N, C-alpha and C positions, 0 to 999 in steps of 0.2 A: 801763077801767083807773082805779083810784082810789088816792090817797095817803091813808093814815090816820095821824094824829098820836097816838101812844100816850102816855098820861098818866104812866105809871110804868115803871121797868125790868122789873118783874114782868109787867106787861101786854105789854110789848115781847117778852119772852122767850116768853110763852105764844103770842102771835100769830105769832111767827116760828119756832116749834118745828119744824114739818114742813119749812119752807123751809131751815132750818139743817141739818136732818138729811140733806137731799139733797146738801149740799156742806159738810160739817162743818169742813174745813180752811180753806177760803177765807172762811168766815163766823165763824171762831173769835174773831177780834178783836172783832167786834160782841158775840158771846155772852159773852166773858170780861169785857168792860167792864160789860155789863149785870149779870152775876152779881155782880161785885165791888160795884157800887153797891147792888144789891138786898140783899146781905148786910150792908150797912153798913160794909164794910171800906175804902171809898174815897168821898170827897166831892169834888165839883167846884163851880165857881161857878154853873153853870146847866146844864140838860139839855134835849136835844131827841131824841126817838125817833120814827122813821117806819117804816112798812111800806107796801109797794105791792101792791095786789091786782089780779088780772086780772078779766075779766068774770064768772068763776064764783065769785069771792070767795077764790080761792087766792092766797096770798102768793108773789110772784115776785121780790121785792127788798126790801131794808131798808137803812137808814142811821141814823147817830146822830152827835150831837156833844155833847161834854162840855167846856164852857168852862173854861179859856181855850184849849183845844186845837181843832184843826180838824175838819172834817166827814169822816167815814169812810163810804165806800160799799161795800156788799156786792155780790156778783154779781147781775146783773139784765140784762134785755134793754135795748138802747139806748133803745127807746121809753119804757121805765119810768124810765130816768134822766132823760129829757127831761121827763116828767110830774113827777118829784120836784123838778126845778129850780124849777118854779112854786111848789110848796109851801114850799121852803126860802127862796125870795125873799120869801115872805109871812111866814114864821115867824121867820127868822133871817138877815136880809139882810147881816149884817156878819161872817159866818164868815171866819176868817183864811186858811184853806187847805182843800183838798179832796183826798182820796187814795183810791186804789183801782185796779182794772185800768184801764190807760190808755184803752182803747176806751170804757169806761163813763164815765170822768171826762171825756173829750173830748165825748161826747154830752151829758153834764150841763152842761158849761160852755157849749157851743154854744146850748143851749136857755136857759140862764141869761142869756146876753148878749141873746138875742132878746127876752126878757121885759122888758128895759130898766128894771129896778128900779134905784134909786140905787146899790146895791152892785155891780150888774153892770157899772158903768162903770169899775171897777177893772181893773188889768192882771194877768193870770194868767201866772206864770212857772214853768217846770219846777223843781222842787226835788228832794228826796231820792228816790232810787229804791231799792226794797227787793225782795229775793227771798224767796219763801216755800218752805220746805223741810219735808218730812215724813220722819221716821225710818222706814227700811224694814228695815235689817239692822244692828243695833248692833255695832260693833267697838270693844272696850275697849282703850285703849293701856296699855302698862306704863310707869308714871310714878312716881317717888319720891313718897311721901306718902300721906295718908289723907283721906277725906272725912267731914265731920260736919255736923250741923245748926248753923246760926247761932243764937245765943241773944242775949238782951238785953245780955249782957256784951260782945257784938261790935258793939253798935249804932253806936258811934262810927266803927268801921272800915267797916261797911256803909254808913253815911251818906256818908262821904268817898268811898268807891269808887263808890257810886251817882251822886254828883255828878260825879266824874271821868268816868264812863261817859257820862253825859248830855252833858257838855261835848265829849267825843270825838265822839259821834254828831252833835250839833247844830252843832259848830264854834264855839261861843260860851260865854261864862261862864254857868254855871247858878246860879240863886238859888232854892232850893226854897221852896215856899210852906208855910203851916201845914198845908194839906191833904196836901201831899207828905210832910211829916214824919210826920204821923199815920198815913198809909197805909203808910209804911215800917215803923213800929213794929208795925202790924197784920200785915204780911207776916212779920216775924221771929217774932212770937208764934204765928202760925198754922203755922209750920214750912215755909214755902215758899222759904227761902233756905239755901244750903249753902256751906260753906267747904272749900277744899282746903288742907291744912296739911302743912308739912314741919317736923319736930321741934317740933310744937305751935305753929308760927308760921303764921298765915293768909297764903297767897300768891295765892289766886284765889278768886272766888266765882261762883256761878250761882244763879239763882232761877227760879221759874215763876209764871205767872198762875193765876188761879182755874180749876180744871178745869171744863169745860163739858159738861154732859150733853145729848145729842141723841137723837132716836129711833133713830139708827144707831150709838150708842156714845159713849163718853167721849173728849174731846180736851183735851189740855193743852199750852199754849204755853210753851216755855222762854225765859227772858230776865228780867233782863239777865245776860250773861256777861261777866266783866271780870277781867283780870289787870293789876295795876299795872306800869308800864314796867320797873321794876327787877327784876321777877320773870319777865319774858317770856323766851321762847326755851327753856323747859324742859318744855313740854307741860302745864303746870298747868291752863290753861284747857280744854284737851281732856279732861284727866282729870276735872275737876269736872263738865263737861258730860256726859261719859259716865256718871259715877256718878249724877247726877240723872236722866238719861234712863233708866237701868236701873231706878231706883226707880219712875218713872212707868209704865214698861212693866209692872212688877209689880202696879200698881194697875189693870191691864187698860185703860189709856188709850192711845190713839194720841198720838204726840208730834210736835210741829211747832215751827218757829221762823221768825223773820224775820232776814235779814242785810242788810248794806249791799251793794248791787249793785256798788259801785265798789271794794270791799275784797277783792282776790283771796286774801289771807292767811286771813281768817276763813271765806270760802267754801270754801277748800281744807280747812281744819280740819274743818268740818262734813261735807263729802263723805267724808273719810277715816273719820269716825266712823260713817258709814252713812246720812247724811241725803241725800235725793233732792230735787232742785229740782222744784217744781210750777208756779210762776207768778211773775210780777213785778208789783209795784204801784208807782205813781208818785204823788207828792204835788205839787200845784200850789199855789203861794202867791199870794195876792191882795194887791195894794197900790194905793193911790190914785195917780193920775197926778199927777206934779209940775207 
């Protein structure tokens, strides 16, 4: 088994193509991040791209990190996660968090601690838990209003709602970076954000990540979906999600999303729209011992 450090997102996408095609939903986050960076639509402070090969040279796992964010692990055998831990300790020993299937993350962290690198002395605590859903049978609700593309004229609203969404998810005040601001402009320009409007007034929004082509088909991840507090309770978030989902289905894409595992309201909304739960992922945050 061998861990390979890819030099570019394009190299990572090429190396992991067959691997991602075997599980295009659970690997979509890795693919969409790499596609967005490769296309020049998103920049980060630094990048790390890894693939894990078995004895035959076949890729059986992958991971990435885009600073300042944490490490994301794709599906892989626990032994591959343990092998990856040695490479991450060598290449990026101060990653702030690690997320993925909990069994895989646990195997990674166990091997990481055994390696006794300086970063491995930090304490890992369980953080956000998310559920992965795939759309299987879209059911469109009847809700007042219409859906339209967000334009640059909506940028102030989109920026504010994106910040509010991030603060709601993270539980802390959000301060967008220059990279974040530029990426949001790129998203609006590329037509990946939609607004639900009532009497021409935006009341909810939904967006999607870069579609990811795999050998087994196209997959697109919905998000963010946000309705300001003053407009909640009318089904606007469901309506804009359904409209966006229908558009993506028309592009012959499978459609998926992540939800907060602790939020029964949002999970209920997506289930009623026809999304089916597939998996759960957990983030562990690392911090120095006081």
